[in-house]
N, C-alpha and C positions, 0 to 999 in steps of 0.2 A: 137465434132464440127470439121469440115474440113475447110481447107483454112483459118487458123487462122493467124492473124497479131498482133504483139506486139503494143499495143496502148501507154503504159506507163510502166515504171519501177519505183516503189515507195519504200521507205525505210522500211515500216512496214505493217503488216496485217491490223491494224486499218485504215490506210490511204487508203489501197486498198479497204477496205469495204465501205468507204465513196464514192469512185469513182464508185464501183459496184452499190451502191444505186442510184447515179445520172444517170448512164447509164440505169439501169432497169426502173427508173421513165420516161425515154424517150423511152422505148420499145427496147432498144439495149441489147441483151443478151451478157454476157461476162463470161470469166473464169479467176480465179485468182489462180496463182500457184507461188511456190518458183522459183527464177531465176535459181538456180542450187543447187546441193548438197553442194558444198563448201560455197555458200552464206548463207546457214542456219546453219553453224557450229558456235558453241560458245565454246571456250576452247577445241576444238577437239571432242565435242559431238554434235550430231544432235540437232537442236533447231527449235522451231516454230517461232523464231524471225528471222529477216533478210528481205532482199529485196524481193519484189513480182513483178511478171509480170502480167499485165492486158492484156488479149487477147480478141480480137473481131473477128468476121467474116471479111474477107478482104473487102467485099462489104459494111460493116458498118463502116469501119475505118474513112472515112471523116466525117460522121455524129457524130461519137464518139469524134473525135478531136474537132469538133465544140462545142459539149456539154461541154467539158473540158475548151476550150478557153472562152466560155461565163461565166463560173464559176470564172475564174481568172481575167476577165475584170472588171474594176470599173463600177459601175452603171451609 
């Protein structure tokens, strides 16, 4: 994916997967990755735990933000 923009940084992979599912259900492709090598360190060893970045194409950023804001708004 080219021209990616950070949509959100979340604290865990499960949280990132929930957001990925929401975006995919709206037809918005995304990539989830660790924020940095240091962010995934636990006790000095690499870990699958830690913060994740959710990236979308720059042209989808506004639509993706709208999807997230609608999920956090009360009904």
